[in-house]
C-alpha positions as protocol buffer text, in pm:
chain_id: "A"
residue {
  index: 1
  type: MET
  ca { x: -2730 y: 911 z: -263 }
}
residue {
  index: 2
  type: THR
  ca { x: -2443 y: 1154 z: -328 }
}
residue {
  index: 3
  type: GLN
  ca { x: -2542 y: 1426 z: -574 }
}
residue {
  index: 4
  type: LEU
  ca { x: -2321 y: 1516 z: -872 }
}
residue {
  index: 5
  type: THR
  ca { x: -2165 y: 1855 z: -878 }
}
residue {
  index: 6
  type: SER
  ca { x: -2121 y: 2069 z: -1179 }
}
residue {
  index: 7
  type: PRO
  ca { x: -1799 y: 2020 z: -1379 }
}
residue {
  index: 8
  type: ASN
  ca { x: -1670 y: 2376 z: -1289 }
}
residue {
  index: 9
  type: GLN
  ca { x: -1700 y: 2287 z: -895 }
}
residue {
  index: 10
  type: HIS
  ca { x: -1457 y: 2012 z: -939 }
}
residue {
  index: 11
  type: THR
  ca { x: -1153 y: 2240 z: -965 }
}
residue {
  index: 12
  type: THR
  ca { x: -1230 y: 2437 z: -652 }
}
residue {
  index: 13
  type: GLY
  ca { x: -1070 y: 2386 z: -315 }
}
residue {
  index: 14
  type: ALA
  ca { x: -1410 y: 2328 z: -170 }
}
residue {
  index: 15
  type: SER
  ca { x: -1469 y: 2022 z: -401 }
}
residue {
  index: 16
  type: VAL
  ca { x: -1172 y: 1858 z: -208 }
}
residue {
  index: 17
  type: TYR
  ca { x: -1335 y: 1920 z: 117 }
}
residue {
  index: 18
  type: SER
  ca { x: -1674 y: 1791 z: -12 }
}
residue {
  index: 19
  type: THR
  ca { x: -1515 y: 1488 z: -134 }
}
residue {
  index: 20
  type: LEU
  ca { x: -1368 y: 1418 z: 203 }
}
residue {
  index: 21
  type: LYS
  ca { x: -1701 y: 1484 z: 369 }
}
residue {
  index: 22
  type: ASP
  ca { x: -1859 y: 1226 z: 124 }
}
residue {
  index: 23
  type: ALA
  ca { x: -1584 y: 977 z: 214 }
}
residue {
  index: 24
  type: TRP
  ca { x: -1661 y: 1024 z: 577 }
}
residue {
  index: 25
  type: ARG
  ca { x: -2040 y: 1004 z: 534 }
}
residue {
  index: 26
  type: MET
  ca { x: -1989 y: 669 z: 347 }
}
residue {
  index: 27
  type: ARG
  ca { x: -1728 y: 532 z: 580 }
}
residue {
  index: 28
  type: ARG
  ca { x: -1953 y: 246 z: 716 }
}
residue {
  index: 29
  type: ALA
  ca { x: -2037 y: 144 z: 360 }
}
residue {
  index: 30
  type: TRP
  ca { x: -1691 y: 122 z: 192 }
}
residue {
  index: 31
  type: TRP
  ca { x: -1546 y: -46 z: 512 }
}
residue {
  index: 32
  type: PHE
  ca { x: -1821 y: -306 z: 533 }
}
residue {
  index: 33
  type: THR
  ca { x: -1792 y: -379 z: 170 }
}
residue {
  index: 34
  type: ALA
  ca { x: -1425 y: -420 z: 203 }
}
residue {
  index: 35
  type: THR
  ca { x: -1467 y: -652 z: 493 }
}
residue {
  index: 36
  type: ALA
  ca { x: -1699 y: -856 z: 311 }
}
residue {
  index: 37
  type: ARG
  ca { x: -1477 y: -904 z: 27 }
}
residue {
  index: 38
  type: THR
  ca { x: -1200 y: -1007 z: 275 }
}
residue {
  index: 39
  type: ARG
  ca { x: -1451 y: -1265 z: 431 }
}
residue {
  index: 40
  type: ALA
  ca { x: -1560 y: -1389 z: 95 }
}
residue {
  index: 41
  type: ARG
  ca { x: -1190 y: -1442 z: -22 }
}
residue {
  index: 42
  type: PHE
  ca { x: -1153 y: -1732 z: 229 }
}
residue {
  index: 43
  type: ALA
  ca { x: -1504 y: -1860 z: 247 }
}
residue {
  index: 44
  type: ARG
  ca { x: -1524 y: -2234 z: 309 }
}
residue {
  index: 45
  type: THR
  ca { x: -1164 y: -2254 z: 398 }
}
residue {
  index: 46
  type: THR
  ca { x: -1049 y: -2406 z: 721 }
}
residue {
  index: 47
  type: LEU
  ca { x: -763 y: -2172 z: 813 }
}
residue {
  index: 48
  type: GLY
  ca { x: -934 y: -1860 z: 675 }
}
residue {
  index: 49
  type: SER
  ca { x: -739 y: -1534 z: 664 }
}
residue {
  index: 50
  type: PHE
  ca { x: -445 y: -1722 z: 832 }
}
residue {
  index: 51
  type: TRP
  ca { x: -346 y: -1812 z: 481 }
}
residue {
  index: 52
  type: LEU
  ca { x: -232 y: -1462 z: 409 }
}
residue {
  index: 53
  type: GLY
  ca { x: 22 y: -1467 z: 685 }
}
residue {
  index: 54
  type: LEU
  ca { x: 117 y: -1838 z: 621 }
}
residue {
  index: 55
  type: SER
  ca { x: 192 y: -1774 z: 252 }
}
residue {
  index: 56
  type: ASN
  ca { x: 418 y: -1479 z: 351 }
}
residue {
  index: 57
  type: LEU
  ca { x: 595 y: -1689 z: 613 }
}
residue {
  index: 58
  type: LEU
  ca { x: 669 y: -1963 z: 351 }
}
residue {
  index: 59
  type: SER
  ca { x: 814 y: -1716 z: 124 }
}
residue {
  index: 60
  type: ILE
  ca { x: 1017 y: -1555 z: 389 }
}
residue {
  index: 61
  type: ALA
  ca { x: 1159 y: -1889 z: 498 }
}
residue {
  index: 62
  type: ALA
  ca { x: 1238 y: -2004 z: 137 }
}
residue {
  index: 63
  type: LEU
  ca { x: 1400 y: -1671 z: 41 }
}
residue {
  index: 64
  type: ALA
  ca { x: 1600 y: -1626 z: 375 }
}
residue {
  index: 65
  type: LEU
  ca { x: 1752 y: -1992 z: 317 }
}
residue {
  index: 66
  type: VAL
  ca { x: 1849 y: -1905 z: -48 }
}
residue {
  index: 67
  type: TYR
  ca { x: 1954 y: -1553 z: -14 }
}
residue {
  index: 68
  type: GLY
  ca { x: 2114 y: -1608 z: 327 }
}
residue {
  index: 69
  type: THR
  ca { x: 2339 y: -1871 z: 151 }
}
residue {
  index: 70
  type: VAL
  ca { x: 2404 y: -1666 z: -160 }
}
residue {
  index: 71
  type: PHE
  ca { x: 2507 y: -1342 z: 30 }
}
residue {
  index: 72
  type: LYS
  ca { x: 2682 y: -1568 z: 303 }
}
residue {
  index: 73
  type: VAL
  ca { x: 2491 y: -1390 z: 572 }
}
residue {
  index: 74
  type: LYS
  ca { x: 2676 y: -1402 z: 919 }
}
residue {
  index: 75
  type: ASP
  ca { x: 2388 y: -1299 z: 1146 }
}
residue {
  index: 76
  type: PHE
  ca { x: 2108 y: -1502 z: 1007 }
}
residue {
  index: 77
  type: ASP
  ca { x: 1848 y: -1411 z: 1270 }
}
residue {
  index: 78
  type: THR
  ca { x: 1883 y: -1039 z: 1191 }
}
residue {
  index: 79
  type: TYR
  ca { x: 1882 y: -1124 z: 816 }
}
residue {
  index: 80
  type: VAL
  ca { x: 1551 y: -1316 z: 858 }
}
residue {
  index: 81
  type: VAL
  ca { x: 1393 y: -1020 z: 1036 }
}
residue {
  index: 82
  type: TYR
  ca { x: 1517 y: -767 z: 773 }
}
residue {
  index: 83
  type: LEU
  ca { x: 1406 y: -975 z: 480 }
}
residue {
  index: 84
  type: GLY
  ca { x: 1065 y: -1065 z: 642 }
}
residue {
  index: 85
  type: ILE
  ca { x: 957 y: -723 z: 734 }
}
residue {
  index: 86
  type: GLY
  ca { x: 1082 y: -575 z: 399 }
}
residue {
  index: 87
  type: LEU
  ca { x: 892 y: -851 z: 207 }
}
residue {
  index: 88
  type: VAL
  ca { x: 549 y: -819 z: 390 }
}
residue {
  index: 89
  type: VAL
  ca { x: 551 y: -439 z: 355 }
}
residue {
  index: 90
  type: TRP
  ca { x: 643 y: -464 z: -9 }
}
residue {
  index: 91
  type: ASN
  ca { x: 380 y: -724 z: -72 }
}
residue {
  index: 92
  type: GLY
  ca { x: 123 y: -466 z: 83 }
}
residue {
  index: 93
  type: ILE
  ca { x: 264 y: -182 z: -135 }
}
residue {
  index: 94
  type: SER
  ca { x: 272 y: -413 z: -448 }
}
residue {
  index: 95
  type: ALA
  ca { x: -79 y: -533 z: -413 }
}
residue {
  index: 96
  type: ALA
  ca { x: -233 y: -206 z: -365 }
}
residue {
  index: 97
  type: ILE
  ca { x: -63 y: -57 z: -668 }
}
residue {
  index: 98
  type: GLY
  ca { x: -86 y: -347 z: -884 }
}
residue {
  index: 99
  type: SER
  ca { x: -475 y: -367 z: -859 }
}
residue {
  index: 100
  type: ALA
  ca { x: -523 y: 18 z: -911 }
}
residue {
  index: 101
  type: PRO
  ca { x: -496 y: 55 z: -1301 }
}
residue {
  index: 102
  type: ASN
  ca { x: -842 y: -147 z: -1364 }
}
residue {
  index: 103
  type: LEU
  ca { x: -1011 y: -30 z: -1034 }
}
residue {
  index: 104
  type: PHE
  ca { x: -1286 y: 175 z: -1207 }
}
residue {
  index: 105
  type: GLU
  ca { x: -1322 y: -94 z: -1478 }
}
residue {
  index: 106
  type: HIS
  ca { x: -1395 y: -370 z: -1212 }
}
residue {
  index: 107
  type: ASN
  ca { x: -1660 y: -135 z: -1081 }
}
residue {
  index: 108
  type: GLN
  ca { x: -1795 y: -51 z: -1428 }
}
residue {
  index: 109
  type: ALA
  ca { x: -2160 y: -138 z: -1374 }
}
residue {
  index: 110
  type: HIS
  ca { x: -2175 y: 49 z: -1048 }
}
residue {
  index: 111
  type: VAL
  ca { x: -2002 y: 370 z: -1208 }
}
residue {
  index: 112
  type: HIS
  ca { x: -2253 y: 365 z: -1493 }
}
residue {
  index: 113
  type: ASN
  ca { x: -2575 y: 296 z: -1295 }
}
residue {
  index: 114
  type: THR
  ca { x: -2520 y: 477 z: -970 }
}
residue {
  index: 115
  type: ASN
  ca { x: -2444 y: 842 z: -864 }
}
residue {
  index: 116
  type: LEU
  ca { x: -2183 y: 752 z: -595 }
}
residue {
  index: 117
  type: ASN
  ca { x: -1901 y: 953 z: -555 }
}
residue {
  index: 118
  type: PRO
  ca { x: -1579 y: 771 z: -720 }
}
residue {
  index: 119
  type: ILE
  ca { x: -1404 y: 801 z: -395 }
}
residue {
  index: 120
  type: PHE
  ca { x: -1612 y: 539 z: -258 }
}
residue {
  index: 121
  type: TYR
  ca { x: -1452 y: 264 z: -486 }
}
residue {
  index: 122
  type: VAL
  ca { x: -1097 y: 406 z: -410 }
}
residue {
  index: 123
  type: LEU
  ca { x: -1168 y: 384 z: -25 }
}
residue {
  index: 124
  type: GLU
  ca { x: -1319 y: 35 z: -55 }
}
residue {
  index: 125
  type: GLU
  ca { x: -1015 y: -84 z: -242 }
}
residue {
  index: 126
  type: TRP
  ca { x: -794 y: 91 z: 5 }
}
residue {
  index: 127
  type: ALA
  ca { x: -971 y: -64 z: 309 }
}
residue {
  index: 128
  type: PHE
  ca { x: -949 y: -414 z: 144 }
}
residue {
  index: 129
  type: GLN
  ca { x: -574 y: -379 z: 92 }
}
residue {
  index: 130
  type: VAL
  ca { x: -526 y: -232 z: 441 }
}
residue {
  index: 131
  type: GLN
  ca { x: -711 y: -516 z: 600 }
}
residue {
  index: 132
  type: THR
  ca { x: -517 y: -777 z: 400 }
}
residue {
  index: 133
  type: PHE
  ca { x: -194 y: -612 z: 489 }
}
residue {
  index: 134
  type: LEU
  ca { x: -260 y: -596 z: 873 }
}
residue {
  index: 135
  type: GLN
  ca { x: -379 y: -971 z: 884 }
}
residue {
  index: 136
  type: SER
  ca { x: -54 y: -1075 z: 708 }
}
residue {
  index: 137
  type: PHE
  ca { x: 165 y: -827 z: 895 }
}
residue {
  index: 138
  type: SER
  ca { x: 58 y: -919 z: 1242 }
}
residue {
  index: 139
  type: LEU
  ca { x: 118 y: -1285 z: 1194 }
}
residue {
  index: 140
  type: VAL
  ca { x: 446 y: -1229 z: 1021 }
}
residue {
  index: 141
  type: LEU
  ca { x: 566 y: -995 z: 1302 }
}
residue {
  index: 142
  type: LEU
  ca { x: 457 y: -1243 z: 1568 }
}
residue {
  index: 143
  type: ALA
  ca { x: 660 y: -1514 z: 1390 }
}
residue {
  index: 144
  type: LEU
  ca { x: 969 y: -1294 z: 1341 }
}
residue {
  index: 145
  type: SER
  ca { x: 945 y: -1211 z: 1709 }
}
residue {
  index: 146
  type: TRP
  ca { x: 1115 y: -1541 z: 1770 }
}
residue {
  index: 147
  type: PHE
  ca { x: 1425 y: -1398 z: 1624 }
}
residue {
  index: 148
  type: GLN
  ca { x: 1402 y: -1047 z: 1748 }
}
residue {
  index: 149
  type: HIS
  ca { x: 1216 y: -1033 z: 2076 }
}
residue {
  index: 150
  type: ASN
  ca { x: 1135 y: -659 z: 2096 }
}
residue {
  index: 151
  type: LEU
  ca { x: 959 y: -632 z: 1762 }
}
residue {
  index: 152
  type: LEU
  ca { x: 608 y: -605 z: 1916 }
}
residue {
  index: 153
  type: LEU
  ca { x: 732 y: -339 z: 2165 }
}
residue {
  index: 154
  type: ASN
  ca { x: 899 y: -146 z: 1883 }
}
residue {
  index: 155
  type: LEU
  ca { x: 574 y: -171 z: 1687 }
}
residue {
  index: 156
  type: LEU
  ca { x: 379 y: -2 z: 1965 }
}
residue {
  index: 157
  type: ALA
  ca { x: 632 y: 261 z: 2063 }
}
residue {
  index: 158
  type: TYR
  ca { x: 811 y: 373 z: 1746 }
}
residue {
  index: 159
  type: SER
  ca { x: 628 y: 244 z: 1434 }
}
residue {
  index: 160
  type: TRP
  ca { x: 306 y: 453 z: 1430 }
}
residue {
  index: 161
  type: LEU
  ca { x: 443 y: 743 z: 1226 }
}
residue {
  index: 162
  type: PRO
  ca { x: 602 y: 517 z: 955 }
}
residue {
  index: 163
  type: LEU
  ca { x: 284 y: 307 z: 949 }
}
residue {
  index: 164
  type: VAL
  ca { x: 60 y: 635 z: 906 }
}
residue {
  index: 165
  type: ASN
  ca { x: 291 y: 728 z: 623 }
}
residue {
  index: 166
  type: LEU
  ca { x: 254 y: 385 z: 470 }
}
residue {
  index: 167
  type: PHE
  ca { x: -123 y: 387 z: 489 }
}
residue {
  index: 168
  type: LEU
  ca { x: -147 y: 744 z: 354 }
}
residue {
  index: 169
  type: PHE
  ca { x: 62 y: 651 z: 54 }
}
residue {
  index: 170
  type: LEU
  ca { x: -149 y: 341 z: -4 }
}
residue {
  index: 171
  type: PHE
  ca { x: -437 y: 563 z: -46 }
}
residue {
  index: 172
  type: TRP
  ca { x: -326 y: 841 z: -270 }
}
residue {
  index: 173
  type: ALA
  ca { x: -54 y: 671 z: -501 }
}
residue {
  index: 174
  type: PRO
  ca { x: -300 y: 385 z: -620 }
}
residue {
  index: 175
  type: MET
  ca { x: -559 y: 657 z: -667 }
}
residue {
  index: 176
  type: ILE
  ca { x: -332 y: 842 z: -906 }
}
residue {
  index: 177
  type: VAL
  ca { x: -246 y: 510 z: -1078 }
}
residue {
  index: 178
  type: CYS
  ca { x: -624 y: 416 z: -1127 }
}
residue {
  index: 179
  type: LEU
  ca { x: -699 y: 765 z: -1280 }
}
residue {
  index: 180
  type: LEU
  ca { x: -404 y: 715 z: -1516 }
}
residue {
  index: 181
  type: GLY
  ca { x: -527 y: 357 z: -1598 }
}
residue {
  index: 182
  type: ALA
  ca { x: -873 y: 478 z: -1668 }
}
residue {
  index: 183
  type: ARG
  ca { x: -748 y: 709 z: -1932 }
}
residue {
  index: 184
  type: TYR
  ca { x: -433 y: 518 z: -2057 }
}
residue {
  index: 185
  type: ARG
  ca { x: -488 y: 152 z: -2107 }
}
residue {
  index: 186
  type: ASP
  ca { x: -109 y: 112 z: -2135 }
}
residue {
  index: 187
  type: PHE
  ca { x: -92 y: 116 z: -1754 }
}
residue {
  index: 188
  type: TYR
  ca { x: -225 y: -224 z: -1733 }
}
residue {
  index: 189
  type: GLN
  ca { x: 87 y: -348 z: -1890 }
}
residue {
  index: 190
  type: LEU
  ca { x: 319 y: -92 z: -1750 }
}
residue {
  index: 191
  type: VAL
  ca { x: 251 y: -112 z: -1380 }
}
residue {
  index: 192
  type: PRO
  ca { x: 338 y: -505 z: -1333 }
}
residue {
  index: 193
  type: ILE
  ca { x: 667 y: -434 z: -1518 }
}
residue {
  index: 194
  type: PHE
  ca { x: 739 y: -138 z: -1325 }
}
residue {
  index: 195
  type: LEU
  ca { x: 664 y: -321 z: -976 }
}
residue {
  index: 196
  type: GLN
  ca { x: 885 y: -602 z: -1091 }
}
residue {
  index: 197
  type: LEU
  ca { x: 1174 y: -385 z: -1171 }
}
residue {
  index: 198
  type: VAL
  ca { x: 1147 y: -170 z: -856 }
}
residue {
  index: 199
  type: PHE
  ca { x: 1142 y: -484 z: -642 }
}
residue {
  index: 200
  type: LEU
  ca { x: 1462 y: -607 z: -792 }
}
residue {
  index: 201
  type: LEU
  ca { x: 1629 y: -263 z: -742 }
}
residue {
  index: 202
  type: SER
  ca { x: 1513 y: -220 z: -390 }
}
residue {
  index: 203
  type: PRO
  ca { x: 1726 y: -339 z: -78 }
}
residue {
  index: 204
  type: ILE
  ca { x: 1458 y: -588 z: 33 }
}
residue {
  index: 205
  type: LEU
  ca { x: 1625 y: -930 z: -16 }
}
residue {
  index: 206
  type: TYR
  ca { x: 1964 y: -775 z: 26 }
}
residue {
  index: 207
  type: ARG
  ca { x: 2099 y: -479 z: 221 }
}
residue {
  index: 208
  type: LYS
  ca { x: 2156 y: -138 z: 76 }
}
residue {
  index: 209
  type: GLY
  ca { x: 2537 y: -162 z: 112 }
}
residue {
  index: 210
  type: ASN
  ca { x: 2534 y: -464 z: -130 }
}
residue {
  index: 211
  type: LEU
  ca { x: 2441 y: -219 z: -407 }
}
residue {
  index: 212
  type: GLY
  ca { x: 2785 y: -59 z: -385 }
}
residue {
  index: 213
  type: ALA
  ca { x: 2815 y: 231 z: -617 }
}
residue {
  index: 214
  type: MET
  ca { x: 2451 y: 197 z: -702 }
}
residue {
  index: 215
  type: ALA
  ca { x: 2341 y: 263 z: -352 }
}
residue {
  index: 216
  type: TRP
  ca { x: 2214 y: 614 z: -459 }
}
residue {
  index: 217
  type: THR
  ca { x: 1929 y: 440 z: -652 }
}
residue {
  index: 218
  type: ALA
  ca { x: 1764 y: 335 z: -324 }
}
residue {
  index: 219
  type: ASN
  ca { x: 1743 y: 703 z: -212 }
}
residue {
  index: 220
  type: LEU
  ca { x: 1556 y: 782 z: -531 }
}
residue {
  index: 221
  type: ASN
  ca { x: 1324 y: 483 z: -515 }
}
residue {
  index: 222
  type: PRO
  ca { x: 987 y: 621 z: -391 }
}
residue {
  index: 223
  type: LEU
  ca { x: 843 y: 277 z: -283 }
}
residue {
  index: 224
  type: TYR
  ca { x: 1151 y: 189 z: -93 }
}
residue {
  index: 225
  type: ARG
  ca { x: 1157 y: 524 z: 77 }
}
residue {
  index: 226
  type: VAL
  ca { x: 804 y: 437 z: 213 }
}
residue {
  index: 227
  type: LEU
  ca { x: 907 y: 81 z: 310 }
}
residue {
  index: 228
  type: SER
  ca { x: 1250 y: 161 z: 481 }
}
residue {
  index: 229
  type: PRO
  ca { x: 1121 y: 371 z: 767 }
}
residue {
  index: 230
  type: VAL
  ca { x: 877 y: 81 z: 881 }
}
residue {
  index: 231
  type: ARG
  ca { x: 1148 y: -156 z: 887 }
}
residue {
  index: 232
  type: HIS
  ca { x: 1401 y: 65 z: 1068 }
}
residue {
  index: 233
  type: SER
  ca { x: 1149 y: 157 z: 1338 }
}
residue {
  index: 234
  type: LEU
  ca { x: 1088 y: -200 z: 1399 }
}
residue {
  index: 235
  type: MET
  ca { x: 1431 y: -326 z: 1392 }
}
residue {
  index: 236
  type: ALA
  ca { x: 1625 y: -41 z: 1546 }
}
residue {
  index: 237
  type: GLY
  ca { x: 1354 y: 87 z: 1796 }
}
residue {
  index: 238
  type: GLU
  ca { x: 1369 y: 435 z: 1699 }
}
residue {
  index: 239
  type: VAL
  ca { x: 1178 y: 697 z: 1486 }
}
residue {
  index: 240
  type: GLN
  ca { x: 1343 y: 872 z: 1210 }
}
residue {
  index: 241
  type: TRP
  ca { x: 1155 y: 1200 z: 1279 }
}
residue {
  index: 242
  type: SER
  ca { x: 1310 y: 1403 z: 996 }
}
residue {
  index: 243
  type: VAL
  ca { x: 1228 y: 1132 z: 751 }
}
residue {
  index: 244
  type: GLY
  ca { x: 881 y: 1069 z: 898 }
}
residue {
  index: 245
  type: CYS
  ca { x: 786 y: 1441 z: 882 }
}
residue {
  index: 246
  type: LEU
  ca { x: 908 y: 1494 z: 532 }
}
residue {
  index: 247
  type: MET
  ca { x: 703 y: 1168 z: 417 }
}
residue {
  index: 248
  type: LEU
  ca { x: 408 y: 1319 z: 603 }
}
residue {
  index: 249
  type: VAL
  ca { x: 437 y: 1655 z: 400 }
}
residue {
  index: 250
  type: ILE
  ca { x: 478 y: 1453 z: 66 }
}
residue {
  index: 251
  type: ASN
  ca { x: 170 y: 1251 z: 165 }
}
residue {
  index: 252
  type: ALA
  ca { x: -29 y: 1553 z: 239 }
}
residue {
  index: 253
  type: VAL
  ca { x: 68 y: 1699 z: -102 }
}
residue {
  index: 254
  type: GLY
  ca { x: 6 y: 1368 z: -286 }
}
residue {
  index: 255
  type: LEU
  ca { x: -333 y: 1328 z: -128 }
}
residue {
  index: 256
  type: LEU
  ca { x: -437 y: 1688 z: -218 }
}
residue {
  index: 257
  type: VAL
  ca { x: -311 y: 1629 z: -590 }
}
residue {
  index: 258
  type: ALA
  ca { x: -487 y: 1301 z: -610 }
}
residue {
  index: 259
  type: LEU
  ca { x: -815 y: 1427 z: -474 }
}
residue {
  index: 260
  type: ARG
  ca { x: -820 y: 1725 z: -702 }
}
residue {
  index: 261
  type: TRP
  ca { x: -746 y: 1508 z: -1000 }
}
residue {
  index: 262
  type: LEU
  ca { x: -1032 y: 1284 z: -920 }
}
residue {
  index: 263
  type: ASN
  ca { x: -1278 y: 1569 z: -889 }
}
residue {
  index: 264
  type: ARG
  ca { x: -1160 y: 1696 z: -1225 }
}
residue {
  index: 265
  type: GLU
  ca { x: -1184 y: 1356 z: -1390 }
}
residue {
  index: 266
  type: ARG
  ca { x: -1507 y: 1254 z: -1232 }
}
residue {
  index: 267
  type: PRO
  ca { x: -1743 y: 1356 z: -1519 }
}
residue {
  index: 268
  type: ASN
  ca { x: -1521 y: 1185 z: -1753 }
}
residue {
  index: 269
  type: ILE
  ca { x: -1475 y: 844 z: -1562 }
}
residue {
  index: 270
  type: PRO
  ca { x: -1793 y: 668 z: -1714 }
}
residue {
  index: 271
  type: PHE
  ca { x: -1702 y: 743 z: -2059 }
}
residue {
  index: 272
  type: LEU
  ca { x: -1337 y: 626 z: -2011 }
}
residue {
  index: 273
  type: ILE
  ca { x: -1448 y: 274 z: -1901 }
}
């Protein structure tokens, strides 16, 4: 069982390294528990995890028909792919951030009665969200290949860097949200409102050009900046290296900040929940 370190050690650079070591040492445990949650989610169902992709496909079909008509889309096949990729990536981001504020509260009994490093609960939730995303994303991408035949090839050749950035973001950003949620209960109410507003302001159901004079808001939208490179690499078949490398640096800084904050808050977490 992981030993607690003294409070003054949580602010040192070595504490971040030791947290990463703890995370790696417990990798089989948090990945197994995340997988067990995924299996239990669809226990005794006929289609199993297929429902994840099917629900997204039904949403994509309905929204494509409605908004394709509203925006009078000329190239419907391209629009379906644009909307479909954007929606499935957004759902992954939204689910990870939306579940973060009460993460430690959901694990309250374990936090109070075990000596596990809190990084375990963060990684378990991250693994669960990544598994959920990949199951849905793979089926949606396979279906969208009917409209754009090179999507799977583009996934293998050009989307690795945007996906790495996406998965890194899904780790450190929810970690910061769950730390804020543990200390400030208002985040339970604020996060869903924030996600809804960001979704409406993000070029997901519509193209960036439809924003007109408000197009600059997309550039300042952090969630869209994570989503957009994934969609661009899949549809255009190219990697935006400058954007990808910049996002990689931002993710590295975000990860460092989140881990140091987690170490600093570790002695307080049992008292906050």
